[in-house]
C-alpha positions as CSV (number, residue, x, y, z in Angstrom):
1,M,-13.3,-20.9,-5.8
2,K,-13.4,-19.3,-9.2
3,L,-15.9,-17.0,-10.9
4,L,-16.0,-16.5,-14.6
5,V,-17.5,-13.1,-15.7
6,P,-17.9,-12.7,-19.5
7,I,-17.8,-8.9,-20.4
8,D,-19.1,-7.4,-23.6
9,G,-19.4,-3.8,-22.4
10,S,-23.2,-3.9,-22.1
11,K,-25.0,-2.6,-19.1
12,A,-26.1,-6.2,-18.3
13,S,-22.5,-7.4,-18.3
14,I,-21.4,-4.5,-16.0
15,N,-24.2,-5.4,-13.6
16,A,-23.0,-9.0,-13.7
17,L,-19.5,-7.7,-12.8
18,K,-20.9,-5.8,-9.9
19,K,-22.7,-8.9,-8.6
20,A,-19.6,-11.0,-9.1
21,I,-17.4,-8.6,-7.1
22,E,-20.0,-8.7,-4.3
23,I,-20.0,-12.6,-4.4
24,A,-16.2,-12.7,-4.6
25,K,-15.7,-10.5,-1.6
26,K,-18.3,-12.3,0.5
27,Y,-17.2,-15.9,-0.3
28,D,-13.5,-15.4,-1.2
29,F,-13.7,-16.2,-4.9
30,S,-11.2,-15.2,-7.6
31,I,-12.6,-13.5,-10.7
32,T,-11.7,-14.0,-14.3
33,L,-13.0,-11.3,-16.6
34,F,-13.4,-12.8,-20.1
35,T,-14.1,-11.0,-23.4
36,V,-14.6,-12.7,-26.7
37,V,-13.9,-10.9,-30.0
38,E,-16.6,-12.3,-32.3
39,E,-15.3,-14.0,-35.5
40,S,-18.2,-12.7,-37.5
41,H,-17.2,-9.1,-36.7
42,I,-13.6,-9.9,-37.7
43,S,-14.4,-11.5,-41.1
44,G,-16.7,-8.6,-42.0
45,Y,-14.1,-6.1,-41.1
46,G,-11.4,-7.9,-43.1
47,R,-13.7,-8.0,-46.2
48,N,-14.2,-4.2,-45.9
49,Q,-10.4,-3.6,-45.4
50,N,-9.7,-5.7,-48.6
51,F,-12.4,-3.7,-50.5
52,W,-10.8,-0.4,-49.5
53,H,-7.3,-1.6,-50.4
54,Q,-8.7,-2.3,-53.9
55,V,-10.5,1.0,-54.1
56,D,-7.5,3.1,-53.1
57,G,-5.1,1.3,-55.4
58,S,-2.9,-0.2,-52.7
59,I,-1.8,-3.8,-52.7
60,I,-4.0,-6.1,-50.6
61,S,-1.9,-6.9,-47.7
62,V,-1.3,-10.6,-46.9
63,G,-2.3,-11.4,-43.3
64,V,-4.9,-8.6,-43.0
65,E,-7.1,-10.9,-41.0
66,H,-4.4,-11.6,-38.5
67,E,-3.8,-7.9,-38.1
68,V,-7.5,-7.3,-37.7
69,V,-7.7,-10.0,-35.0
70,S,-4.8,-8.4,-33.1
71,E,-6.4,-5.0,-33.3
72,F,-9.8,-6.2,-32.1
73,E,-8.1,-8.1,-29.3
74,E,-6.1,-5.0,-28.2
75,R,-9.3,-3.0,-28.1
76,A,-11.0,-5.7,-26.1
77,A,-8.1,-5.7,-23.6
78,E,-8.3,-1.9,-23.3
79,L,-12.1,-2.3,-22.6
80,L,-11.3,-4.7,-19.8
81,D,-8.6,-2.4,-18.4
82,E,-11.1,0.6,-18.4
83,I,-13.7,-1.5,-16.7
84,T,-11.4,-2.9,-14.0
85,S,-10.1,0.6,-13.2
86,A,-13.7,1.7,-12.4
87,F,-14.3,-0.9,-9.7
88,D,-12.7,-1.9,-6.4
89,F,-11.1,-5.4,-6.7
90,S,-9.2,-5.1,-3.4
91,G,-8.8,-8.5,-1.8
92,I,-9.9,-10.3,-5.0
93,A,-7.5,-12.3,-7.2
94,L,-8.2,-11.0,-10.7
95,E,-7.4,-12.3,-14.2
96,K,-8.3,-10.8,-17.6
97,T,-8.6,-12.9,-20.7
98,V,-9.3,-12.0,-24.3
99,V,-9.9,-14.5,-27.1
100,S,-11.4,-14.5,-30.5
101,G,-14.2,-16.9,-31.5
102,E,-17.9,-17.6,-31.0
103,P,-18.8,-16.2,-27.6
104,S,-20.9,-19.1,-26.2
105,I,-18.5,-21.7,-27.3
106,E,-15.5,-19.9,-25.9
107,I,-17.3,-19.2,-22.6
108,L,-18.3,-22.9,-22.3
109,D,-14.9,-24.2,-23.2
110,L,-13.1,-21.9,-20.7
111,A,-15.5,-22.7,-17.9
112,K,-15.1,-26.5,-18.4
113,N,-11.3,-26.5,-19.1
114,E,-10.4,-24.2,-16.2
115,G,-12.9,-25.7,-13.7
116,F,-14.9,-22.6,-12.9
117,D,-17.3,-22.9,-10.0
118,L,-19.8,-20.2,-11.2
119,I,-20.4,-18.1,-14.3
120,V,-21.9,-14.7,-13.7
121,M,-23.0,-13.1,-16.9
122,G,-25.4,-10.5,-18.2
123,N,-28.6,-11.3,-20.0
124,K,-29.8,-8.6,-22.4
125,G,-33.4,-9.8,-22.1
126,M,-34.0,-10.7,-25.7
127,S,-37.6,-11.3,-26.6
128,K,-38.8,-14.9,-27.1
129,I,-39.2,-14.3,-30.9
130,K,-35.6,-12.9,-31.2
131,R,-34.2,-15.8,-29.2
132,F,-36.0,-18.2,-31.4
133,F,-34.4,-16.8,-34.6
134,T,-31.0,-15.8,-33.5
135,G,-30.3,-17.7,-30.3
136,S,-28.7,-16.1,-27.3
137,V,-25.2,-16.5,-25.8
138,T,-26.7,-16.5,-22.3
139,Q,-29.3,-19.0,-23.2
140,R,-26.8,-21.4,-24.6
141,V,-24.4,-21.0,-21.7
142,I,-27.2,-21.7,-19.2
143,A,-28.2,-24.8,-21.1
144,E,-24.8,-26.3,-21.7
145,A,-22.5,-25.0,-18.9
146,S,-20.6,-27.5,-16.7
147,C,-21.2,-25.3,-13.7
148,P,-24.0,-23.1,-12.3
149,V,-24.8,-19.8,-14.2
150,L,-26.1,-16.7,-12.6
151,S,-27.8,-14.5,-15.2
152,I,-28.0,-10.8,-14.4
153,H,-30.5,-8.5,-16.1
154,E,-29.8,-5.1,-17.5
155,D,-32.2,-3.3,-15.1
156,I,-30.8,-4.7,-11.8
157,K,-29.3,-2.1,-9.6
């Protein structure tokens, strides 16, 4: 049986990881920790990099976006490594995956394509008004996932 645990570094996602470890140990699940580098963050960073290249007189490097994606993915992998070193995964098969894209789409695609049995993810508890205007990764995953989703709140101990 396979658990998918999206991690963004928030308190809610760490609480989801704690619950996933508990479930995995009790029911012999494997865990895949999954982090998505958001494309909107990458494109904004790339624009800023290009701007500074213009300001300081350097030549705008070709492939800046590719370099930026690699840098963000490396940082995300380091985050997963730091998080995993803080918890006891003994007896649990563990995988770590980092991709770039839109979080809800990437989570849904991975869950469906890899046949996950359960997604355990944090819910930041956005207000109804904020959800209405911006949407929520958790809300979309709950609505569209091909498997059950366990949503863990920030204040769960």
